[in-house]
N, C-alpha and C positions, 0 to 999 in steps of 0.2 A: 246381749250385754249383761249376762248373768254372772258377774264376777264381783268379788269383794270390793275391788277398787271402785267400780261403777256404782255399787250400792252406797258406799261411803260418800263419794262425791255428790251423788244425788241428794243425800241427806243434808248437805250444806247448801248447794245451789246447782240445779241441773244445767244451768247455762255454762258451767265450767266444762261440760262435755260437748260443747258446740263450737264450731269453727267461727272465728270472727271475721278476719280479713287477711288476704294473702299479702305478706310483707317479705317473706324469705322463701326462695326456691333453693332447697338443698339437694345437690346432685352428687350421688355416689357413683364414681367412675369405675368401680369394680373392686374385686377382692384380691387383686395382685398386689403384693407388698414385699419389701425387702426384709421385713421383720415377721416374727411369729409370736405376738405377745400373748401372755397367758390369760389376760382379761378380755381379749377381743371378742365383742359380741357378734361380729360378722365372720369370725374364724378366718381372717385374711392371712395370706402368707405367700412365700415365693412360688408355691404351686397353684396359686389362684388362677382360675380359668374363666371367670365371669368378668369380661373386660368390655366396657362400653365401646360400641362401634361408631364410625363416622356418621352413619345415618341417624342415630339417636342424638348425637351431638348437634347435628344440623337442625333437628326438630326442636331441640331445646333453645338454640339460638334464635330460631324463627319465633318461638313463643316470647322470648325476652324482647325481641324487637317490637313486638306488638303490645307489650305490657311493660313499658319503660319505668324505671325508678325502683325496681325491686332490689333486694340484696341477693346476690348469688353466693351461695355457701358451697364450696367444692370440697368433697371428702372422698374417702376410700375405705379400705385398703390404703394404698399409697397412690394418690391421684397422679403424682408426677410421673409414674411409670406408664400411664396410659399414652399410647402413641399420638392421641389427638389432644393431649392436655394443653399444649402451648397455643394451638389454634383456637381452642375453646376459650381460654382466658382472653386472648387478643380479640376474638370475635365478640365477646360479651362487653368489652370496654365501650363506654359511650351509650350503652343501652340500660345499664344497671346503676344503682346509686353507689354500690361498691362491690368489689370481688374479694371474697374471703377464701383462703385455702387452709385446710387443716392438714398440717404436715407433721410427719414423725421426726423431723429435723435430721435424722441420721442419713436420709437419702441425699442431702445436700453435699455430703462429703464422699459419697460413693463414686467409684471410678466412672468417668464420663458424665457426671452430673454437676460438675463444678460451675457450670454456667447459670445454675438456678438462682443464686442470690442477685445477680445482675438482671436476670429476666424479671424477677419479682419487683426489683426497684423500678425498672423501666416501665412496668405496667401498674405501678402503684397498688400492688396487691396487699391487702391486710392479712397478716400471717397469724395463725393460731397453732403454736407448736406444742407437741406432747412432751412433757418432762415430768414424770410422776413423782419425782423427789429431787432434792438438791444434793443427794449423796450417791456415789457410784454404786454402792452395794444394793440399795433399794431399786434403782433404775435397772441395773443389769439383771437382778433377780426377776423382775417383771418382764423385761423386754429382750434380754439376751446379753451375753458377755461382750463387753467393749462398747455397748450402745451409749453409755453415759459420756464417755470421752468423745465419741463421734458427735453427740448432741452439743457438747460444749464447743467443739471445733466449728460446728455449723453456726452456732449462735455468734461466735466471734466473727465469722465471715459476714453474717447478716449485719452485725453492728458496724462492720467496716464500710458497708454501703448505705448506712443511714437508718437501719432498723433499730428500734428501741429508743429512737429520738423522734425525728420528723415522720418516719414511717412506722406504722403500727405493728408491733410485735408483742403478742400476748402468749402466755404459757398456760398449759393445762396441767393441773394436779388431779390424779385420781388415787384413791386409797390402795395400799398394797395388799389388801385382804378384805374380809367380810366385816367392814366397819364403815361408819359414815365419815365424810371429810370433816376436818376441823373448821373453825371459822375462817372464811375466805380472807378477810382483812389481816388476820394474824399470820396465816400461811404466806400471804403475799409479802408481808414485812420480813418473815424469816427467809423466804426465797431471795428477796432483794439483798438482804444482808450477806447471805452466804455466797450467792453467785457473784456479787460485786467483790467481796473480800477475797474469795478463793480463786476466782477466775477472771475478774474484770469484765463480767458480762452484764449488759443492760437489757431491760425489757420494759414494756409499758404496764401491763396488767397481768394478774394471775386469775385464772378461772378454776374453781373446784367443781369436779363432776363426780357424782356417785356411780360406782360400778353397777351396771345393769346385770340382773341375774339371768343372763343369756349366753349362748355360745360357749367359748372355752371357760369363761368364769363360772358359768352354771355347772359345766362338767366337773370342774375342780371342786366346787362346793358339794356336789352330789357324791363324788368319790370319797370325800372326807366326812360325809354325813352332816354337813353344816348348812345345806340348802334351806331346810325348813326354818332353822334358827335365823338365817339371814333375812328370809322373807318376813318373819315375825318382827325383826328389828326394823325393817322398812315400814311395815304397817303400824307398829306401835309409835313410830315417830312421824306419822302423817301430819302435815301442816297445811291447813286450808288456805293460809296466806300465800303459800307457795303454789298451791293448786290453781289459783286464779290466774297465775302468770305463766303456766306451762307453754312451752314453745309450740306445741301442736295446734294451738289456737290461731296461729298466724304463719305457720310454715307448712309447706308441702315437700315431701321427700321423693326423689326420682331415683330408681335403681338403674343398673347397667343396661336393662332392656328397654327403659323408658316407662316402666310401670310406676304408678303413683301410690304413695303411702302417707299416713299422717305424721310419721317420724321414722328415723333411721332404725329405731328399735323394732317398730312394727315391720319394717323391711326385713330385719333379721329373722322374723317369725313368719314371713310370707303373708302378713295381714294387709293385703292391698285394699285400696279404695275401689269399690265396685259400683257399677250401675247396671241394673237389669241382669244381675247375676254374673257379670264379667268384669275383669280387671280394667280399670281406666288407665290410659297411657298418656304420655306427653302430647301426642297428636290430638287428644280430645280435651286437654285441660282448658283451652281457650273457651270452649263451648259449655264447660261444666260449671255449675253453680255450687260453690262450697260454703258460702256464708250461711250460718244458721244450721248447717248440717251436722249430724252427730259424728263425733270423733270415735274411731275404733280404739277401744281400750281393753286391757287385761291386767292381771295382777302385777306384771312387770312394771306397770306405770307407777307403782309405789316408789320406785327408785327416784323419780323426778319430784316427788312431793314430800320426801322424808327430810326432817330437820329443816335446814334453811332452803331446801329445794335444790334442784339440779337441772341445768339446761346447757345447750351448746355454748352459752356465754356465761356460765357460772351459776351462782346462787340466785334464787328467785325471791326470797323473803328476807 
């Protein structure tokens, strides 16, 4: 644990580096995606080959049946492209407090995927949709040409089945470069004003998430000589009030093979949770004790504690 982040956290309170209690199981169903976003820390795309199989899905469902009341947070890649996605969602209902799916939105209007809004409605899934800006120029620059229009079309279809009203539809903003997000409340107000006025679109909440210095985003920073500057920005804006609430104190991440991590960012780096020198898997999670155990950290963790903080559900402080 000899990294600047660990040393800085320990100077405030070493308990910030320990696991508290499992509340959320975050499952990454693989790196297959219909987009190839320039900021993706997992480098997902249409050529993704790491796809969760039926055996891993079954082991996760077995764990959830024995540990009822958790939040299930499903992500990718594009989780909807996994062939076992629908049976996973349906199998988890009734065992978890809620099912959340992180969607890139554009998949909802791809050919053959038009059934998704109704499926989400029928299974009362809470949706977290990526929309890094309310202008087409910024979204298409980050995610690909034509993606903004597809996202707006998807949001309208979701609104038509009750999302943004009785059904929870939250959006995610992430910066278009190597800078910190603005104030979440201010951005949410701007999003609501522009999306309502320009497109008649409704949503519930906006979450701001800081870009992690990993994957394609790190590659971009290194090619332009801005990686060190971005890391300094994150470190200089360290906020202990955000550090106490980091998601890795109550979340375990599962990859496509069933291997366990403290978070999705650690998953991108291959920093698995280990016991006796070997990676722990979902098959062993029931018998593993995580409470009070040290969380694996490195300097990429500064992205979660800079400014107002960043988590899968937005700011922390």
